[in-house]
N, C-alpha and C positions, 0 to 999 in steps of 0.2 A: 586538475585531476586530483582526486582524493588520494591520500597517502597509501591506503590499502590497495588501490589499483596500481600505483607505482611499484609497490612491493610485489604484487602478483605478476605484473609484466616483467619486472626485473628478474624474478625467480624463473619464469619461463625462458627468457632470453639466455640467462647465464647457465641454466640447466642444459639447454640445447647446445650452447657453445662448449661446455665441459664435456658433454656426451659426444659431440662431434669430433673433438680433438683427443678423445680417449685419455683424459687425465687420470692419474692415480687417484684413488678415493679421497685421501686426506687433502691433497692439493686441489682437487676439484671442489670439494666441500668448502675449503677456504676461499676459493675464487667466487663461489656462489654467495657465500656469506658477505664478503666484501662488496660484491656487486649489488646485492639487495640492500645492504646498509647504505651505500653511497647513493643509490637511486631513490631511496626512500627518505633518509634523514636529511637530505639537502633541503627538504621543505621546511626545516626548522628556521631557515632564513625568513620565512613568512612572519615569524615573531618579531624579528628585527624590522621588517618592513612595516608591520603594524605600529610599532613604537615610533618609527621615524615619520610615518604618514599621519597617524591619528592621535598621537601624543596622549592626552588625557582619556580619550575614548578607546584607547588601544585594548585594555583588558576586556571591555565589553565586546569588541570585535573578535578578540581571541576566543573568548568563551562561546560566542555565537558560532564562530568558525568550527569549533570542536563539536558543539552540541547540535547545531543545525546549519551545516555548510551550504546546503541548497537554499535555505532561507536567506542566508547572508548574500549569496550570489544573486538571488531574486531582488533583494534590497538594493544592491549596487546596480542591477539592471534597470530597476524602476527610476533611480536617480540619474541614469545615463552615465554612470561612472564605471561600469563593468569593464569596458574596453580600456579606459584610461588606467585603471588599477591593475587589471589582469594582464593586459598585453604590454603596456608601455613600462610602467614603473616596476612591477614585480618581475617581469622578464629581464629587465636591465639589472636589477639586484641579483637575480638568479645567475645571470652570466658573470657578473663581477665576483660573486661568492664562489661559483664553480671554478672560475679561473684561478682565484687565490688558493682554494683548496687543492686543485689539481697541481699547481706550481709547488705547493708544500709537499704533496704526495710524491712528486718527482724526486725530491730530496730525501724525505723520510722513509717512504715505502716504494722504492723504484720497481720492485717486482709486482706490485699491485697497481701501479699508476695507469697502465693501459686499461685495466678493468674499471678503475674509477672514472677514467675519461669516457669509456663506452657507456657506463651507467649514467653519467651526466648528459651525454648527447641524447640517449634514449629518453631521459627525463625531460629534456628541453623539447624534443619532438612531441612528446605526449602532452606537454603544457601549452603548445602553440595556440589552441583554440578552446576556450572554456565552454563553448555553446553545447557540448555534449551533455552537460549537466541538466539541460532543460528538456532533453528528449525523453 
């Protein structure tokens, strides 16, 4: 899923949660910001994935992923590598990265760790199947 979709869905989910629990404005705003940031910026591990997987071609894939993400997905789909890269390797790296960041957040930001954990779970659920890009 594209980062702006992760941002939009994170914003909706955390706005609804903050409104449902009737948080004070500043506390609610902080939770929304943390939730949106965690749910969106976890995709930066795709850069790490690109460099680990593609080595010398990594910058080309990163540029194409930013400028033409659907074209990059089509390229992987044609080669039969979409499932392998999108589902297997990238999701494993996502899970490892999220687990590490969540563990660190428990120590450094315990009051926001639940929000970060929820944002990561929502992100993983949204990333399960990349076929929505082709609709």
